C-alpha positions, 0 to 999 in steps of 0.5 A, a space after each residue: 234767601 241771600 241777596 245775590 248782589 251781596 258780596 261773596 262771604 265765607 258761608 258761600 265758600 263753604 256751601 260751594 265746597 259742600 256742593 250746596 251753594 244756591 245757583 244764583 250765588 254759584 254763578 256769582 262765585 264762578 264769575 269771581 273765581 274767573 277774576 281771582 285765580 287765588 280764590 279759584 285755587 282756594 276753592 279747589 284745594 278745599 274741595 280736594 281736602 273734603 274729598 280726601 277726608 270723605 275717602 279716609 272716613 268712608 269705612 267709619 261712615 259705613 259701620 253700623 250704628 252701635 246698639 246703645 246709640 239707636 233711637 229705640 234703645 235711647 227712648 227705652 233707656 229714657 223711660 
């Protein structure tokens, strides 16, 4: 677990954009973003980019896994 008193790092920013930042770190980041508009805009821009990418890749993510990559077929090929 990360010390909540430690400075906000790049890993915190990535976790925030991914929606996976621990609540204590999220509160610390929110406070920092309130003090630093550039940081708040960076997080907002990266979040928009992530959402745009997810939207663009959604059709590919919804495709079925090719038979050659299914676990059962990989196990069978390995034997």
